[in-house]
TORKOL-4160 file (C-alpha; in steps of 0.2 Angstrom, whole numbers, padded with zeros to 4 digits, m for minus):
252
<pt num="1" X="1428" Y="1153" Z="0710"/>
<pt num="2" X="1431" Y="1144" Z="0726"/>
<pt num="3" X="1421" Y="1156" Z="0737"/>
<pt num="4" X="1408" Y="1154" Z="0729"/>
<pt num="5" X="1408" Y="1135" Z="0729"/>
<pt num="6" X="1411" Y="1136" Z="0746"/>
<pt num="7" X="1396" Y="1148" Z="0749"/>
<pt num="8" X="1386" Y="1136" Z="0738"/>
<pt num="9" X="1389" Y="1119" Z="0746"/>
<pt num="10" X="1387" Y="1131" Z="0765"/>
<pt num="11" X="1370" Y="1137" Z="0760"/>
<pt num="12" X="1354" Y="1129" Z="0768"/>
<pt num="13" X="1341" Y="1122" Z="0753"/>
<pt num="14" X="1322" Y="1120" Z="0752"/>
<pt num="15" X="1314" Y="1112" Z="0739"/>
<pt num="16" X="1309" Y="1117" Z="0722"/>
<pt num="17" X="1293" Y="1111" Z="0714"/>
<pt num="18" X="1284" Y="1122" Z="0703"/>
<pt num="19" X="1270" Y="1127" Z="0714"/>
<pt num="20" X="1250" Y="1126" Z="0709"/>
<pt num="21" X="1244" Y="1143" Z="0714"/>
<pt num="22" X="1225" Y="1132" Z="0717"/>
<pt num="23" X="1234" Y="1123" Z="0731"/>
<pt num="24" X="1224" Y="1129" Z="0748"/>
<pt num="25" X="1241" Y="1130" Z="0758"/>
<pt num="26" X="1240" Y="1148" Z="0763"/>
<pt num="27" X="1260" Y="1147" Z="0762"/>
<pt num="28" X="1271" Y="1138" Z="0751"/>
<pt num="29" X="1291" Y="1145" Z="0748"/>
<pt num="30" X="1302" Y="1132" Z="0739"/>
<pt num="31" X="1321" Y="1135" Z="0732"/>
<pt num="32" X="1331" Y="1124" Z="0717"/>
<pt num="33" X="1350" Y="1127" Z="0718"/>
<pt num="34" X="1357" Y="1114" Z="0701"/>
<pt num="35" X="1373" Y="1118" Z="0692"/>
<pt num="36" X="1389" Y="1113" Z="0683"/>
<pt num="37" X="1408" Y="1114" Z="0689"/>
<pt num="38" X="1424" Y="1112" Z="0682"/>
<pt num="39" X="1441" Y="1116" Z="0688"/>
<pt num="40" X="1457" Y="1112" Z="0684"/>
<pt num="41" X="1463" Y="1115" Z="0667"/>
<pt num="42" X="1450" Y="1121" Z="0662"/>
<pt num="43" X="1438" Y="1131" Z="0675"/>
<pt num="44" X="1417" Y="1133" Z="0672"/>
<pt num="45" X="1404" Y="1137" Z="0682"/>
<pt num="46" X="1386" Y="1136" Z="0676"/>
<pt num="47" X="1376" Y="1140" Z="0692"/>
<pt num="48" X="1355" Y="1143" Z="0693"/>
<pt num="49" X="1344" Y="1145" Z="0707"/>
<pt num="50" X="1326" Y="1146" Z="0707"/>
<pt num="51" X="1312" Y="1150" Z="0719"/>
<pt num="52" X="1293" Y="1150" Z="0723"/>
<pt num="53" X="1283" Y="1158" Z="0735"/>
<pt num="54" X="1264" Y="1158" Z="0736"/>
<pt num="55" X="1253" Y="1166" Z="0749"/>
<pt num="56" X="1235" Y="1167" Z="0750"/>
<pt num="57" X="1232" Y="1186" Z="0759"/>
<pt num="58" X="1213" Y="1183" Z="0758"/>
<pt num="59" X="1203" Y="1167" Z="0754"/>
<pt num="60" X="1201" Y="1171" Z="0736"/>
<pt num="61" X="1216" Y="1179" Z="0734"/>
<pt num="62" X="1234" Y="1172" Z="0730"/>
<pt num="63" X="1250" Y="1179" Z="0726"/>
<pt num="64" X="1265" Y="1170" Z="0718"/>
<pt num="65" X="1281" Y="1175" Z="0712"/>
<pt num="66" X="1295" Y="1164" Z="0705"/>
<pt num="67" X="1312" Y="1172" Z="0705"/>
<pt num="68" X="1328" Y="1163" Z="0696"/>
<pt num="69" X="1346" Y="1170" Z="0694"/>
<pt num="70" X="1359" Y="1162" Z="0682"/>
<pt num="71" X="1378" Y="1164" Z="0682"/>
<pt num="72" X="1390" Y="1158" Z="0669"/>
<pt num="73" X="1410" Y="1160" Z="0672"/>
<pt num="74" X="1423" Y="1151" Z="0661"/>
<pt num="75" X="1440" Y="1155" Z="0667"/>
<pt num="76" X="1435" Y="1167" Z="0681"/>
<pt num="77" X="1428" Y="1178" Z="0666"/>
<pt num="78" X="1408" Y="1180" Z="0669"/>
<pt num="79" X="1400" Y="1175" Z="0654"/>
<pt num="80" X="1382" Y="1179" Z="0658"/>
<pt num="81" X="1373" Y="1184" Z="0672"/>
<pt num="82" X="1351" Y="1183" Z="0670"/>
<pt num="83" X="1341" Y="1190" Z="0685"/>
<pt num="84" X="1322" Y="1188" Z="0682"/>
<pt num="85" X="1306" Y="1189" Z="0693"/>
<pt num="86" X="1289" Y="1183" Z="0688"/>
<pt num="87" X="1276" Y="1191" Z="0699"/>
<pt num="88" X="1256" Y="1185" Z="0698"/>
<pt num="89" X="1240" Y="1191" Z="0710"/>
<pt num="90" X="1227" Y="1177" Z="0706"/>
<pt num="91" X="1207" Y="1180" Z="0710"/>
<pt num="92" X="1199" Y="1163" Z="0714"/>
<pt num="93" X="1211" Y="1151" Z="0709"/>
<pt num="94" X="1200" Y="1138" Z="0714"/>
<pt num="95" X="1189" Y="1138" Z="0699"/>
<pt num="96" X="1191" Y="1133" Z="0682"/>
<pt num="97" X="1195" Y="1150" Z="0674"/>
<pt num="98" X="1200" Y="1163" Z="0685"/>
<pt num="99" X="1209" Y="1181" Z="0682"/>
<pt num="100" X="1228" Y="1187" Z="0684"/>
<pt num="101" X="1237" Y="1201" Z="0687"/>
<pt num="102" X="1257" Y="1201" Z="0681"/>
<pt num="103" X="1271" Y="1211" Z="0684"/>
<pt num="104" X="1289" Y="1206" Z="0678"/>
<pt num="105" X="1307" Y="1212" Z="0681"/>
<pt num="106" X="1323" Y="1205" Z="0673"/>
<pt num="107" X="1341" Y="1211" Z="0668"/>
<pt num="108" X="1353" Y="1200" Z="0658"/>
<pt num="109" X="1373" Y="1204" Z="0658"/>
<pt num="110" X="1377" Y="1193" Z="0641"/>
<pt num="111" X="1362" Y="1201" Z="0632"/>
<pt num="112" X="1365" Y="1217" Z="0639"/>
<pt num="113" X="1350" Y="1222" Z="0647"/>
<pt num="114" X="1349" Y="1233" Z="0659"/>
<pt num="115" X="1331" Y="1231" Z="0664"/>
<pt num="116" X="1318" Y="1225" Z="0656"/>
<pt num="117" X="1297" Y="1226" Z="0665"/>
<pt num="118" X="1282" Y="1220" Z="0659"/>
<pt num="119" X="1266" Y="1224" Z="0667"/>
<pt num="120" X="1249" Y="1216" Z="0662"/>
<pt num="121" X="1234" Y="1205" Z="0663"/>
<pt num="122" X="1225" Y="1187" Z="0658"/>
<pt num="123" X="1217" Y="1173" Z="0663"/>
<pt num="124" X="1221" Y="1155" Z="0668"/>
<pt num="125" X="1213" Y="1141" Z="0662"/>
<pt num="126" X="1213" Y="1123" Z="0672"/>
<pt num="127" X="1213" Y="1109" Z="0660"/>
<pt num="128" X="1219" Y="1096" Z="0674"/>
<pt num="129" X="1221" Y="1097" Z="0693"/>
<pt num="130" X="1223" Y="1080" Z="0699"/>
<pt num="131" X="1232" Y="1075" Z="0715"/>
<pt num="132" X="1247" Y="1068" Z="0705"/>
<pt num="133" X="1249" Y="1082" Z="0691"/>
<pt num="134" X="1241" Y="1096" Z="0683"/>
<pt num="135" X="1241" Y="1107" Z="0669"/>
<pt num="136" X="1237" Y="1125" Z="0663"/>
<pt num="137" X="1237" Y="1137" Z="0651"/>
<pt num="138" X="1235" Y="1156" Z="0652"/>
<pt num="139" X="1233" Y="1169" Z="0640"/>
<pt num="140" X="1238" Y="1185" Z="0644"/>
<pt num="141" X="1242" Y="1203" Z="0638"/>
<pt num="142" X="1256" Y="1216" Z="0643"/>
<pt num="143" X="1266" Y="1234" Z="0640"/>
<pt num="144" X="1284" Y="1231" Z="0638"/>
<pt num="145" X="1300" Y="1242" Z="0638"/>
<pt num="146" X="1318" Y="1234" Z="0638"/>
<pt num="147" X="1331" Y="1244" Z="0641"/>
<pt num="148" X="1350" Y="1239" Z="0633"/>
<pt num="149" X="1366" Y="1246" Z="0636"/>
<pt num="150" X="1368" Y="1248" Z="0616"/>
<pt num="151" X="1358" Y="1255" Z="0601"/>
<pt num="152" X="1364" Y="1243" Z="0586"/>
<pt num="153" X="1354" Y="1227" Z="0583"/>
<pt num="154" X="1352" Y="1210" Z="0572"/>
<pt num="155" X="1335" Y="1219" Z="0566"/>
<pt num="156" X="1343" Y="1236" Z="0557"/>
<pt num="157" X="1326" Y="1244" Z="0560"/>
<pt num="158" X="1329" Y="1246" Z="0578"/>
<pt num="159" X="1344" Y="1253" Z="0577"/>
<pt num="160" X="1346" Y="1272" Z="0585"/>
<pt num="161" X="1338" Y="1270" Z="0602"/>
<pt num="162" X="1343" Y="1261" Z="0616"/>
<pt num="163" X="1325" Y="1257" Z="0623"/>
<pt num="164" X="1312" Y="1246" Z="0614"/>
<pt num="165" X="1292" Y="1245" Z="0622"/>
<pt num="166" X="1280" Y="1235" Z="0614"/>
<pt num="167" X="1263" Y="1228" Z="0617"/>
<pt num="168" X="1263" Y="1209" Z="0618"/>
<pt num="169" X="1251" Y="1193" Z="0619"/>
<pt num="170" X="1259" Y="1179" Z="0629"/>
<pt num="171" X="1253" Y="1161" Z="0628"/>
<pt num="172" X="1259" Y="1150" Z="0646"/>
<pt num="173" X="1259" Y="1131" Z="0646"/>
<pt num="174" X="1264" Y="1123" Z="0665"/>
<pt num="175" X="1260" Y="1107" Z="0672"/>
<pt num="176" X="1269" Y="1095" Z="0685"/>
<pt num="177" X="1266" Y="1076" Z="0685"/>
<pt num="178" X="1272" Y="1062" Z="0696"/>
<pt num="179" X="1275" Y="1047" Z="0686"/>
<pt num="180" X="1279" Y="1029" Z="0690"/>
<pt num="181" X="1270" Y="1028" Z="0707"/>
<pt num="182" X="1279" Y="1045" Z="0713"/>
<pt num="183" X="1296" Y="1037" Z="0706"/>
<pt num="184" X="1300" Y="1051" Z="0694"/>
<pt num="185" X="1292" Y="1070" Z="0694"/>
<pt num="186" X="1291" Y="1079" Z="0678"/>
<pt num="187" X="1288" Y="1099" Z="0677"/>
<pt num="188" X="1286" Y="1111" Z="0664"/>
<pt num="189" X="1283" Y="1128" Z="0662"/>
<pt num="190" X="1284" Y="1138" Z="0644"/>
<pt num="191" X="1277" Y="1152" Z="0635"/>
<pt num="192" X="1278" Y="1161" Z="0618"/>
<pt num="193" X="1278" Y="1180" Z="0618"/>
<pt num="194" X="1274" Y="1191" Z="0602"/>
<pt num="195" X="1273" Y="1207" Z="0600"/>
<pt num="196" X="1256" Y="1214" Z="0596"/>
<pt num="197" X="1264" Y="1228" Z="0584"/>
<pt num="198" X="1278" Y="1220" Z="0577"/>
<pt num="199" X="1278" Y="1205" Z="0568"/>
<pt num="200" X="1297" Y="1201" Z="0568"/>
<pt num="201" X="1298" Y="1205" Z="0588"/>
<pt num="202" X="1295" Y="1189" Z="0599"/>
<pt num="203" X="1302" Y="1177" Z="0610"/>
<pt num="204" X="1298" Y="1160" Z="0620"/>
<pt num="205" X="1307" Y="1150" Z="0633"/>
<pt num="206" X="1305" Y="1132" Z="0637"/>
<pt num="207" X="1310" Y="1128" Z="0656"/>
<pt num="208" X="1310" Y="1108" Z="0660"/>
<pt num="209" X="1313" Y="1099" Z="0673"/>
<pt num="210" X="1316" Y="1080" Z="0679"/>
<pt num="211" X="1315" Y="1074" Z="0700"/>
<pt num="212" X="1319" Y="1056" Z="0705"/>
<pt num="213" X="1315" Y="1053" Z="0723"/>
<pt num="214" X="1332" Y="1047" Z="0732"/>
<pt num="215" X="1324" Y="1050" Z="0750"/>
<pt num="216" X="1309" Y="1057" Z="0758"/>
<pt num="217" X="1315" Y="1073" Z="0758"/>
<pt num="218" X="1327" Y="1073" Z="0745"/>
<pt num="219" X="1327" Y="1074" Z="0726"/>
<pt num="220" X="1340" Y="1071" Z="0711"/>
<pt num="221" X="1336" Y="1084" Z="0698"/>
<pt num="222" X="1339" Y="1087" Z="0681"/>
<pt num="223" X="1335" Y="1104" Z="0673"/>
<pt num="224" X="1335" Y="1110" Z="0654"/>
<pt num="225" X="1332" Y="1129" Z="0649"/>
<pt num="226" X="1327" Y="1135" Z="0632"/>
<pt num="227" X="1327" Y="1153" Z="0627"/>
<pt num="228" X="1325" Y="1163" Z="0613"/>
<pt num="229" X="1325" Y="1181" Z="0607"/>
<pt num="230" X="1319" Y="1187" Z="0591"/>
<pt num="231" X="1329" Y="1204" Z="0593"/>
<pt num="232" X="1346" Y="1206" Z="0602"/>
<pt num="233" X="1363" Y="1216" Z="0601"/>
<pt num="234" X="1372" Y="1215" Z="0586"/>
<pt num="235" X="1385" Y="1200" Z="0582"/>
<pt num="236" X="1374" Y="1190" Z="0597"/>
<pt num="237" X="1366" Y="1175" Z="0596"/>
<pt num="238" X="1348" Y="1171" Z="0599"/>
<pt num="239" X="1346" Y="1157" Z="0607"/>
<pt num="240" X="1351" Y="1149" Z="0624"/>
<pt num="241" X="1353" Y="1135" Z="0632"/>
<pt num="242" X="1357" Y="1127" Z="0649"/>
<pt num="243" X="1357" Y="1109" Z="0656"/>
<pt num="244" X="1362" Y="1110" Z="0674"/>
<pt num="245" X="1360" Y="1095" Z="0687"/>
<pt num="246" X="1358" Y="1097" Z="0707"/>
<pt num="247" X="1348" Y="1089" Z="0722"/>
<pt num="248" X="1332" Y="1096" Z="0728"/>
<pt num="249" X="1328" Y="1095" Z="0748"/>
<pt num="250" X="1311" Y="1097" Z="0753"/>
<pt num="251" X="1306" Y="1106" Z="0768"/>
<pt num="252" X="1287" Y="1099" Z="0768"/>
């Protein structure tokens, strides 16, 4: 654990703040590192990294990728390792309504998910788009396949096959707001994903962050992540919650 913490302390930081794909900048890249560490009679490590990268290869096209990593250790025993990559291709995101293509890949140690991928398309609606705050709603549909390590689930009708595949619909809501004369920055990203084929197969996630500027290039950050999966390996809980603290150092 000491080696991990030394690596984190020495690692160069750049900022993470939810990127708005409608921004006119051609290239934006950000990173956030938050966590909790305790050592002594009880050893605990909860670490979360999240990055955003947005690039305009052509005037009306924007590629955006959001990647996150969560690690939990208790007494040097790994309890969770979660990797998630969300990738979007937007067309004409300066408009009020614009189409998107998406591709997701993830894995989860605690939930015993070897790999999960989704491919789909949809549209984004800009509800608010101002200098200090923005709010967007997106609707999409995807094909999903999830490969588990085991085939015993909390819902017995899925038992016997470690792979579950389905078509989904997704409702996304995300936004960012600068409040109290830019003394507090609130951002959120959440989604609800029901299966279009099975009513008991759905998931949702809420990712909420608060940042408090300390200096022009440094913010103190609090992050709360809440996830729910209706179908999990037998005897596993369906919900997870993470509350982490850290700093954001801005590169621009």
